GUKEVO-669238 format. One record per residue (C-alpha): residue in three letters; x, y, z. Coordinates in Angstrom, 2 decimals, padded with zeros to 5 digits. Last residue first. Layout:
N
<node><resn>ALA</resn><x>X</x><y>Y</y><z>Z</z></node>
...
//
This chain:
146
<node><resn>ASN</resn><x>-103.28</x><y>018.73</y><z>031.77</z></node>
<node><resn>SER</resn><x>-103.57</x><y>022.02</y><z>030.02</z></node>
<node><resn>ALA</resn><x>-103.85</x><y>025.58</y><z>031.27</z></node>
<node><resn>LEU</resn><x>-105.98</x><y>028.31</y><z>029.27</z></node>
<node><resn>SER</resn><x>-105.17</x><y>032.00</y><z>030.38</z></node>
<node><resn>VAL</resn><x>-106.99</x><y>034.85</y><z>031.47</z></node>
<node><resn>ASN</resn><x>-105.71</x><y>038.20</y><z>031.94</z></node>
<node><resn>TYR</resn><x>-108.53</x><y>040.37</y><z>031.23</z></node>
<node><resn>VAL</resn><x>-110.50</x><y>040.17</y><z>034.80</z></node>
<node><resn>GLY</resn><x>-113.48</x><y>042.02</y><z>035.00</z></node>
<node><resn>ALA</resn><x>-115.91</x><y>040.03</y><z>036.30</z></node>
<node><resn>LEU</resn><x>-117.42</x><y>039.84</y><z>032.51</z></node>
<node><resn>ARG</resn><x>-114.01</x><y>038.44</y><z>031.27</z></node>
<node><resn>ALA</resn><x>-113.92</x><y>035.68</y><z>034.10</z></node>
<node><resn>SER</resn><x>-117.50</x><y>034.77</y><z>033.36</z></node>
<node><resn>ASP</resn><x>-116.61</x><y>034.36</y><z>029.82</z></node>
<node><resn>MET</resn><x>-114.28</x><y>032.47</y><z>030.17</z></node>
<node><resn>VAL</resn><x>-116.29</x><y>030.14</y><z>032.15</z></node>
<node><resn>GLN</resn><x>-118.75</x><y>030.13</y><z>029.92</z></node>
<node><resn>ILE</resn><x>-116.15</x><y>029.25</y><z>027.36</z></node>
<node><resn>MET</resn><x>-114.80</x><y>026.26</y><z>029.49</z></node>
<node><resn>THR</resn><x>-118.12</x><y>024.82</y><z>029.97</z></node>
<node><resn>GLU</resn><x>-119.18</x><y>025.07</y><z>026.06</z></node>
<node><resn>THR</resn><x>-115.71</x><y>023.27</y><z>025.45</z></node>
<node><resn>ARG</resn><x>-117.01</x><y>020.32</y><z>027.41</z></node>
<node><resn>SER</resn><x>-114.40</x><y>017.97</y><z>029.33</z></node>
<node><resn>ASP</resn><x>-112.39</x><y>015.24</y><z>027.92</z></node>
<node><resn>PRO</resn><x>-109.23</x><y>017.06</y><z>028.13</z></node>
<node><resn>HIS</resn><x>-110.15</x><y>018.39</y><z>031.72</z></node>
<node><resn>PRO</resn><x>-110.08</x><y>021.90</y><z>031.75</z></node>
<node><resn>GLN</resn><x>-107.51</x><y>023.81</y><z>033.91</z></node>
<node><resn>ILE</resn><x>-108.52</x><y>027.68</y><z>033.48</z></node>
<node><resn>ILE</resn><x>-106.01</x><y>030.20</y><z>035.24</z></node>
<node><resn>VAL</resn><x>-106.90</x><y>033.83</y><z>035.88</z></node>
<node><resn>PRO</resn><x>-104.63</x><y>036.20</y><z>036.54</z></node>
<node><resn>ALA</resn><x>-103.49</x><y>037.48</y><z>040.16</z></node>
<node><resn>GLU</resn><x>-102.88</x><y>041.35</y><z>040.15</z></node>
<node><resn>PRO</resn><x>-106.03</x><y>042.34</y><z>041.72</z></node>
<node><resn>ASN</resn><x>-105.61</x><y>040.05</y><z>044.84</z></node>
<node><resn>GLU</resn><x>-108.56</x><y>040.33</y><z>047.45</z></node>
<node><resn>ALA</resn><x>-111.04</x><y>041.70</y><z>044.96</z></node>
<node><resn>HIS</resn><x>-110.03</x><y>038.98</y><z>042.15</z></node>
<node><resn>LEU</resn><x>-110.87</x><y>036.44</y><z>044.26</z></node>
<node><resn>ARG</resn><x>-114.35</x><y>038.23</y><z>045.22</z></node>
<node><resn>GLU</resn><x>-114.81</x><y>038.45</y><z>041.45</z></node>
<node><resn>ILE</resn><x>-113.97</x><y>035.34</y><z>040.34</z></node>
<node><resn>ASN</resn><x>-116.49</x><y>034.09</y><z>043.26</z></node>
<node><resn>ALA</resn><x>-119.40</x><y>035.94</y><z>041.81</z></node>
<node><resn>ARG</resn><x>-118.49</x><y>035.00</y><z>038.30</z></node>
<node><resn>VAL</resn><x>-118.22</x><y>031.68</y><z>038.66</z></node>
<node><resn>SER</resn><x>-121.87</x><y>031.62</y><z>040.60</z></node>
<node><resn>ARG</resn><x>-123.95</x><y>030.53</y><z>037.49</z></node>
<node><resn>LEU</resn><x>-121.46</x><y>027.44</y><z>036.84</z></node>
<node><resn>ASP</resn><x>-122.36</x><y>026.52</y><z>040.33</z></node>
<node><resn>VAL</resn><x>-118.85</x><y>025.94</y><z>042.08</z></node>
<node><resn>ASP</resn><x>-117.08</x><y>023.55</y><z>043.94</z></node>
<node><resn>ARG</resn><x>-114.54</x><y>024.23</y><z>046.28</z></node>
<node><resn>GLN</resn><x>-110.66</x><y>023.83</y><z>046.44</z></node>
<node><resn>ALA</resn><x>-109.86</x><y>027.50</y><z>045.35</z></node>
<node><resn>ILE</resn><x>-112.56</x><y>026.84</y><z>042.31</z></node>
<node><resn>VAL</resn><x>-113.71</x><y>023.78</y><z>040.99</z></node>
<node><resn>ILE</resn><x>-116.24</x><y>023.33</y><z>038.28</z></node>
<node><resn>ARG</resn><x>-117.34</x><y>019.95</y><z>037.83</z></node>
<node><resn>GLY</resn><x>-118.36</x><y>019.56</y><z>034.19</z></node>
<node><resn>ARG</resn><x>-118.26</x><y>015.33</y><z>033.69</z></node>
<node><resn>ASN</resn><x>-114.69</x><y>015.99</y><z>032.48</z></node>
<node><resn>SER</resn><x>-113.52</x><y>017.90</y><z>035.34</z></node>
<node><resn>ILE</resn><x>-113.54</x><y>021.99</y><z>035.38</z></node>
<node><resn>ARG</resn><x>-110.45</x><y>023.74</y><z>037.43</z></node>
<node><resn>VAL</resn><x>-110.49</x><y>027.22</y><z>037.91</z></node>
<node><resn>VAL</resn><x>-107.26</x><y>028.60</y><z>039.55</z></node>
<node><resn>ILE</resn><x>-107.08</x><y>032.19</y><z>040.23</z></node>
<node><resn>SER</resn><x>-103.55</x><y>032.99</y><z>040.97</z></node>
<node><resn>LYS</resn><x>-101.17</x><y>033.40</y><z>043.61</z></node>
<node><resn>LYS</resn><x>-102.82</x><y>032.10</y><z>046.35</z></node>
<node><resn>ASP</resn><x>-104.11</x><y>028.70</y><z>043.83</z></node>
<node><resn>PRO</resn><x>-099.77</x><y>028.78</y><z>043.50</z></node>
<node><resn>ASP</resn><x>-099.57</x><y>028.07</y><z>046.94</z></node>
<node><resn>ILE</resn><x>-096.10</x><y>029.44</y><z>047.77</z></node>
<node><resn>THR</resn><x>-093.68</x><y>026.91</y><z>049.53</z></node>
<node><resn>LYS</resn><x>-090.17</x><y>029.14</y><z>050.96</z></node>
<node><resn>PRO</resn><x>-087.25</x><y>027.59</y><z>050.14</z></node>
<node><resn>LYS</resn><x>-085.41</x><y>025.74</y><z>052.57</z></node>
<node><resn>ASP</resn><x>-082.11</x><y>026.94</y><z>053.89</z></node>
<node><resn>ASP</resn><x>-083.28</x><y>029.01</y><z>055.93</z></node>
<node><resn>ASP</resn><x>-080.18</x><y>031.61</y><z>057.49</z></node>
<node><resn>PRO</resn><x>-080.45</x><y>033.55</y><z>054.09</z></node>
<node><resn>GLN</resn><x>-076.83</x><y>033.94</y><z>052.70</z></node>
<node><resn>ASN</resn><x>-074.47</x><y>037.45</y><z>053.38</z></node>
<node><resn>ILE</resn><x>-071.97</x><y>037.01</y><z>050.04</z></node>
<node><resn>ASP</resn><x>-068.42</x><y>038.43</y><z>051.00</z></node>
<node><resn>LEU</resn><x>-067.27</x><y>040.38</y><z>047.59</z></node>
<node><resn>GLY</resn><x>-063.97</x><y>039.48</y><z>046.38</z></node>
<node><resn>VAL</resn><x>-059.90</x><y>040.21</y><z>046.24</z></node>
<node><resn>GLU</resn><x>-057.59</x><y>038.21</y><z>044.62</z></node>
<node><resn>LYS</resn><x>-054.55</x><y>036.86</y><z>046.80</z></node>
<node><resn>ILE</resn><x>-051.40</x><y>036.71</y><z>045.37</z></node>
<node><resn>PHE</resn><x>-049.10</x><y>034.74</y><z>047.44</z></node>
<node><resn>THR</resn><x>-049.03</x><y>031.60</y><z>045.50</z></node>
<node><resn>ALA</resn><x>-047.63</x><y>033.39</y><z>042.50</z></node>
<node><resn>THR</resn><x>-045.15</x><y>034.60</y><z>043.83</z></node>
<node><resn>VAL</resn><x>-043.09</x><y>030.98</y><z>044.22</z></node>
<node><resn>ILE</resn><x>-044.62</x><y>029.57</y><z>040.90</z></node>
<node><resn>PHE</resn><x>-042.91</x><y>032.88</y><z>039.15</z></node>
<node><resn>PHE</resn><x>-039.65</x><y>032.34</y><z>040.91</z></node>
<node><resn>ILE</resn><x>-039.55</x><y>028.82</y><z>040.57</z></node>
<node><resn>LEU</resn><x>-039.77</x><y>029.03</y><z>036.79</z></node>
<node><resn>MET</resn><x>-037.61</x><y>032.14</y><z>036.67</z></node>
<node><resn>ILE</resn><x>-035.08</x><y>030.19</y><z>038.33</z></node>
<node><resn>PHE</resn><x>-035.67</x><y>027.03</y><z>036.06</z></node>
<node><resn>VAL</resn><x>-035.28</x><y>029.25</y><z>032.66</z></node>
<node><resn>VAL</resn><x>-031.95</x><y>030.71</y><z>034.11</z></node>
<node><resn>ASP</resn><x>-030.65</x><y>027.04</y><z>035.10</z></node>
<node><resn>LEU</resn><x>-031.02</x><y>026.22</y><z>031.40</z></node>
<node><resn>MET</resn><x>-029.71</x><y>029.21</y><z>029.62</z></node>
<node><resn>PRO</resn><x>-026.54</x><y>028.65</y><z>031.70</z></node>
<node><resn>THR</resn><x>-026.58</x><y>024.95</y><z>030.76</z></node>
<node><resn>LEU</resn><x>-026.71</x><y>025.54</y><z>027.70</z></node>
<node><resn>ASN</resn><x>-023.44</x><y>025.07</y><z>026.38</z></node>
<node><resn>ILE</resn><x>-023.16</x><y>025.84</y><z>022.53</z></node>
<node><resn>GLN</resn><x>-021.11</x><y>023.37</y><z>020.49</z></node>
<node><resn>GLU</resn><x>-018.44</x><y>023.72</y><z>018.34</z></node>
<node><resn>GLU</resn><x>-018.24</x><y>021.25</y><z>014.95</z></node>
<node><resn>SER</resn><x>-015.34</x><y>019.23</y><z>014.48</z></node>
<node><resn>GLU</resn><x>-013.98</x><y>020.08</y><z>010.92</z></node>
<node><resn>HIS</resn><x>-010.62</x><y>021.80</y><z>011.78</z></node>
<node><resn>ASP</resn><x>-008.34</x><y>018.74</y><z>011.38</z></node>
<node><resn>ARG</resn><x>-004.56</x><y>019.01</y><z>013.20</z></node>
<node><resn>SER</resn><x>-006.61</x><y>020.10</y><z>016.29</z></node>
<node><resn>SER</resn><x>-005.61</x><y>016.51</y><z>018.29</z></node>
<node><resn>GLY</resn><x>-007.53</x><y>016.67</y><z>021.80</z></node>
<node><resn>PHE</resn><x>-008.31</x><y>012.70</y><z>021.50</z></node>
<node><resn>PRO</resn><x>-005.80</x><y>011.11</y><z>019.10</z></node>
<node><resn>ARG</resn><x>-007.14</x><y>010.54</y><z>015.76</z></node>
<node><resn>ARG</resn><x>-009.09</x><y>007.45</y><z>014.13</z></node>
<node><resn>VAL</resn><x>-007.97</x><y>006.99</y><z>010.87</z></node>
<node><resn>ARG</resn><x>-010.53</x><y>006.62</y><z>007.92</z></node>
<node><resn>ILE</resn><x>-010.15</x><y>003.85</y><z>005.27</z></node>
<node><resn>GLY</resn><x>-011.02</x><y>005.27</y><z>002.23</z></node>
<node><resn>TRP</resn><x>-008.30</x><y>003.83</y><z>000.45</z></node>
<node><resn>ASN</resn><x>-006.18</x><y>007.48</y><z>000.42</z></node>
<node><resn>ILE</resn><x>-003.27</x><y>007.27</y><z>-001.85</z></node>
<node><resn>GLY</resn><x>-000.03</x><y>009.15</y><z>-000.80</z></node>
<node><resn>PHE</resn><x>001.52</x><y>006.13</y><z>001.43</z></node>
<node><resn>PRO</resn><x>001.61</x><y>003.55</y><z>-001.05</z></node>
<node><resn>MET</resn><x>-000.08</x><y>000.17</y><z>-000.05</z></node>
//
């Protein structure tokens, strides 16, 4: 093997040999990582001492909600499938519906009249109750289905 010919064989250079300048220089990242970790620790420590300002809420003493009787809030007229009319848990004749609605409306003028007819009740009875409510001076009349 002649000495001037390159046969593709690489010879390992001894450690610390600076004959070949093709070696890459590397950046040492250790100081940068130290700075990042110090900043992270700083932000974690300062974030735990921040107190958010809020409003104090005074809650009511009673945890139970007050039950409101729906019949006191509104005038409910129920019509059964056999034409029976019930106002304020009392059976009422069709001829006295207007008087009962006038009395209840005088006690609570803001109360609407809600008519709850049974699905099998007669339409004629429901219309007569609606007319009686309007003649009693209540114009806020609603129908509710079962």
